[in-house]
N, C-alpha and C positions, 0 to 999 in steps of 0.2 A: 321373365318378369316384364320386359320392354312391351310386348304384346299384349300382356295384361293391363299394364297401364294405359296403353293407347285406347284399349276397350271400355276402360273405366273413364276415361277422359272424353272421348266421343261420345258416351252416353249423358255427360253432366255438363256440357258447353254449349253456349251459342243458342240462347233461348228463342224460340219462335213457335208460334201456332202451328205453322205449316209443317212441322217435324212431325205432328201425327202421323202423316204418310210417310215418314222415311224412318228406318231402323234407327239412325243415329241422332243426335241432338237432343237437346232438352225442351220439354214443353212447359208453358207457363202452369204454375201449381194448380191454379183455379180450374184449368181444363185437364190437368193429369189426374187429379183426384176424381173426378166423376168417371172418365174413362178407365181408370185403374179398378174402382170399385165394381164398375160393371163386370169385368173379368172376374172379381173375387165372388161377387154374389150370385155369378151364373154357374159356378164350381163349387161354392162352399158345403151344400147339403151333399151333392154328388161324390165330394172328396172325402166325407167319412161315413156315408152309406156302405162302401165294403168294410169299412171297420164295424160298424154296427152289426152286418150279417154275420161276418165271422166270428167276433168274440161273444155275441148273444148266443150263438149255436156252439161255442167251445168253452169259454171261459168268461162271463159276465163280469167278474169281480176285475178284470183287466180292460174293461170296455173304457170307462174314463180317461186312464193313463194314455190308451191308444188312441182316443179321440184327440186329446192334447197333442200327442205325437204326430198324428196325422196333419193337423193344421200348422204347427210349427215347422214340421219337414216339408210342407208344400210351399210355404214362404221362403224357407232357406234354399230349397232346391229350386225354386223358380229364378231367385237371385243367383245361384250357380250357373243356372243354365244361360241367363241374360249375359253374365260376365265373363264367365271362363267356358262353358260348356259350347252349346251350339252359336251363342252369341244372336241367337234370332228370338223375336219376340214370342216365344212359347211360355205357357203355363203348366207347370208339373202339379199332379194330383194323384191321389191314390188309384190304382190300378184294379179294374173289375176283372182283368183276364185272371187273376190269382184265386179269386173267391172261392169258386168250386173245390179245388185242389186244396186251399187251406182248411175248408170245412170238414172235407173228407179226411184229411189227414187229423185233424182233431186237436192233438195237443201242442200247445204253444210253445213248449220247450223244444219239440221237434220241427215245427214249421220255423221258428223264429232261426234255429240253426240251420235249416235248410236255405232259408232267404240270406242269410249271411253268407254260406257257402256259394250259392249260385250267384250271387250279385258280385262276388269277388271273381268269379269265372265270366261273367259277362262284361265286368270293367276291363279285363285284359283282354277279352276278344273284340272290345268296343276300339280299343286303340288300334287294331289292325283292320277296321271296317272296310277300308278302301281295298282290301285284298279279297275278302269273302264276300263283300257286297254285290260284286258282279255275277254271283252264282245265284243270287235271288233274282229271278226274273219278273219282268213288270208286272205281271198278272198276280203274282204273289201279295205284294202290298196293296194293290188294288182291292183283291179278295178280303184282305183284313182290314182295310176301312170299311168296305161295304158291310163286313161282318159286326163291326163295332156299330155303326150306324143303324141296321138292323136290330141288334142285340138292344139298343137302347131304346126302340119305337115303343116297346111295351113298357118301359120304365117312364117316359114322357107320358103315354096315354094314361097309365094308372094315375099318375100325379094329378092329370087334367080331372079326374073324379075322385079327387081326395086321399089316393095314395093306395098301395098293395095292402097294407095294415088294415085300412078302413075296409076296402072290399072285402077282405077275406073274413074281417069282424062282421060284416052284415050277413055273409054267407053263412058263417057259424051260429049266428044270432045272438052275438055279444054286443052288436052296435046295430043302431035304428037307421033304417034307409032313408029317413027324413031328410038327411042333410045331403043326399045324393045330388038334389036338384040346386042347392047352394054351392055346393063345390064347383059343379059344372057351370054356373053361372058367374062365379069370380074367376073361374078360369077362362072364359069366353071373354069377360070383360077385359082380363089381363092381356089375352090374344089380341084382341080387337084394338087395345090401346097401342101395342106395339105396331100393328100393322097401319093404323092410322098416322102414328107418328112417323112411320118409315115413309108413307105418301106424301103427306103434307109438309112436313117440315124441311126446311132446306139449310145448307151449310154444314158446318162442321156438328152441329147439336143434332143432326138428323142420326148420328151414329150412335146416340144414347138410347135407342128405341128400348132396348132390353131393360136398361135401368129403370127409366121411367116407367114401363109398364109393371116393374115390381112394385114400384113406390104406389103406383094407380091401384093394383092389384090388393095391396097390403092394407090399404086405406079403406077399400071397398070392404075387405074382409072383416074388418072392424065392426061393421055394420050387422053382423052375424053373430050371436051369442054362442060362445063354446068354439069357434072356429081357430082362434088363436089359444094357445095354451102357455101362459104366462108363468105358471108353476115353476117350468125350468129356470126361471131368472133367480129363484131363491138359492143363494149359494155363500157358504160361510167364508169362502176365499175371495179375496179381491185379485190377488197374484197367486198364480201357480206355475212354477218352473218345470219344464219337463224332465222327466226322471228316467233313469236307465233301466233296462231289465235285469234280471237276476242271471248272470252269466254262468254261475255255478250248476244251475239246473238246465242247462242246454244240452240237446241229445242230438248228435249227428249220425244220421242213418242215411244209407246210401239211397234206398228207393226214394224217399222223400226229396232227397237232394238232386236226383235225377228228374223227377217230376216238376220241380220248382225251377230247375235250370231250362227246361223244354218250356215253361210258362216263360221265364225271362226271355228266352229266344223268340217266342210269339210276341212278346210285348215290345222287343227291340224292333221287330217287322213293323209293328203298330207305330214304334217310334218313327220308324223309317218313312212310313206312310203319311204320318201326321206333318211330320218336318217337309216333306215334298208337297203336300197339299198347301202348307201355309206359304212356303216360299212361291209357288205358283200363282196361288189366289191373291197373296197379298205383295209380293215382290214381282211377280211376273217372270221368274226365272226358276231353273231347278237349283236344290241346295249343292253346295260344293262337297267334295269328300271330308274336308276338315269338319264342316257344319254338321255331316251326319255322323261323323265319327265323335265329334264333341257331344251331340246329344245322346247318343247310344251311352257313353261312358259315363256322363254326368248322371244320367238316369239310374245306372246301375249302382254308381258309387254311392248317390244320394240313399238308395234303397239300402244299402248296406248299413248307413249310418242311421237310417230311419228304423230299421230293424232294431238296432240297440237301444233305440227310445221308444219302442214298442208300437211302431207304426208299420204299416204294410208297405209293399213295395210302391214306387211312385213312378209315373210316366209322364209324357207329354199328354194334354187333355185334350182330348177331341173336341170337346164343348167351346173351349177358347179358340182352337182352330177356327170353329164354325163363325165364332164372333168376328175373326179378322177376315174371312171369307166375305161376311155381311158387309162389315163396315170400312174394311181397307185401311184400319188404323194400325199401325205396325210399329209403333215407336217402343223402344225398350224402356225409357224413362218412365212412361207411363204404366207400363207393366210392373216396373220396379217398384213404384208406388203403392201399387195394389198388393205387391208381395209383402212390402214392409206392413200393410193392414193384417196380414194373414199372421204374421208374427207376433205384432200387438194382440190379436186375437186369441192366440195360443196362451200368452202370458197373463191375459186378464180374462179369465172365465165368463164375467158377466157380459162382456163383449160378443164371446162366441155364442153364449146361451142366448142372446138377443137374435142374432142370424138363424138360429136355429127355431125361432118362433115363425119365422116365414112358412105360410101354410104351403102344403103340398100343391093345391090347385092353383095357387100363384106363380109355382115353380112350374107347374105343369104347363101354364100358358105360355111362358117362355121357352121352355125346353121342347115344345113340340116343334118350335121354329129350328131350334138349334139341332136338335138330333135328326129331325127330317134333313137338314143340310148336310149333316155329316153323311147319311146315306147317300144322298145325290152327289156329294163329291166322289165318293166311291164308284157310283155308277160313271161319273166323267171320267174318273181314272181308267175303268174299264174300257170306256169309249175309245180313249186314247190309246190303249193297247190295240183295240180294232175288234170288231165283232164278227171275225172269222171263224170258220168251223172249228178250228182248234180252241181259241179262247172260248167260244160258247160250250163246248164239250167240257172243258176244265171247270169253268165256272158253273156249269148245271150240276156236275157231280159234287163238287165242292159246297155248292149251297144245299142241295138235298141231302147229302149225309153229313155234311158238317154242320149246318144250320138246323135243317130240318130235323135231324134226330133228336135236337136237345129239347123240341116240343114234344116228344113222346116220354112222358113220365114213367109209363110201364116199362119202359125199356131199361132205364135205370133200377127200377124195382128189381126186374128180373137178373139184371148184372149183379146185384148184392146178394142173390140167392147162391151164387158160386163161392161165397164166403173168401174172395181174394180182396184184400184190406184196401187197396187202392185201384181196383178195376175200374169202378165208376168214374174215378177222377180223371182218367185219361180221356173219357168222352164229355166231360162236363161243360167246357167251355166252347161256345160256338167260335169264338176268336181262334182259339187254339186249334180246334178241328179244321176251320177252313184254310188256316195256315198251313197246317201240315197236308192236308189233302192237296191243296193247290200248289205247294212246293213239290210234291212226288209227281203229280201229274202234268206239270210243267214240264218233267224230262221224260215223264212215259209216253204221253201224247206226242207224236212225232210232227214235226214242221213240215207243211207242205210246200214243195216249190212251184214258183208261178211258171207257166208255160211262156217261154221266151223263144224268139227265133235265134238259132245258134249259128253265131259268126264262125268264120273259118278259122279252126284252131281253138275254139272254144270248147272247154267241157262242161258237162253238167254242174260242176263246183261252182262255174262261173255265173249261173242264172241265180238271182237273188232269191232269198225264202220269201214265202207268201205274207210272212209277218217280222217285224223285227223284235224278236225278244231274245 
């Protein structure tokens, strides 16, 4: 309790603007609000996108409850991470790692049970992270972060041109292609605003490039009729409290629990990668064992409670790690203000609905930078491991089979012909694939030893390995 009190106290005392660049200390509210909102706006749609994908494919009647639960738990989860978990400036959101598995499992009663059971398992494992973390060699989290960045590139690019739903609508003939140039123009103006702001604005306000770009892009989109959908603002409810799922219907099945637990493990490695990247890019150091364990345990335990409110698993959000890497703003109080906004948005549907009116190309203009930054951070992590022959071999196979296979739709169609219920789930996520492959290969591919002059009485074991893995 003493450590908890010290953590809270250090976040809310000693008001200074300079604290934007330090983890502890309070920032003046007029500066904390815009910097906190920048984190929220950059992740808001991405936070509910996995929910929309999963529940529109499985049980649309649960989508509204799940969206409120996702927003509510993202706010609560971020606060838990800031105060109790890693105590680093991380933002928590709904994980994309589980989407393929949950859609394939299909039945919410089955996958909610698996999410609760798997989350409890990882919560316990997270407490002992310092013991098993050493078995995960540096190339593994590097490959996972790279997989996250690469998998998000298509999302950002699709948003740049109106979003995946619009593009598929044009192909199917249900939507006109006349909006394509308008979407691209709005996205380009949004992107250009962020770039120009970043180049010419000086001082602390320079770091608000993403927020300013969103505002400008939103205002520009108002000039194009039909680009903003205000129909979603019509709501009979001003206040809506998160509701619990029906626990009586839960079905605990072994295979789904095993699959979801593996997804949790991959998500934990993603958490290690995000936390490591954030600490290195924002704080100039590696995270401690306590910070890693706190991050993993908090993510998993939050996911358990989130499942009880109809939310999907939560994890540290790479988009926000990208913001920290870009701005170097690492203050916990600032992100705490943003997290409070998420909680408020979940309780007041009109607030959340307004944020949902942000057009896809506006998000795309901003996400192009952030998603690209994540992929580059993954490359930097690989570079730190070293581009020796072993690393290249591990990464080449992981990329080709782990990521490349997800681009072959016909492969999954063939897998489904085997009539094994969960076969295609195993290979659905590039993040999960690259984690499993890189982990296995990091042990199978032997380390080469450097040729070094042998001293008198020196054995072969005294010669250091080619890489420090």
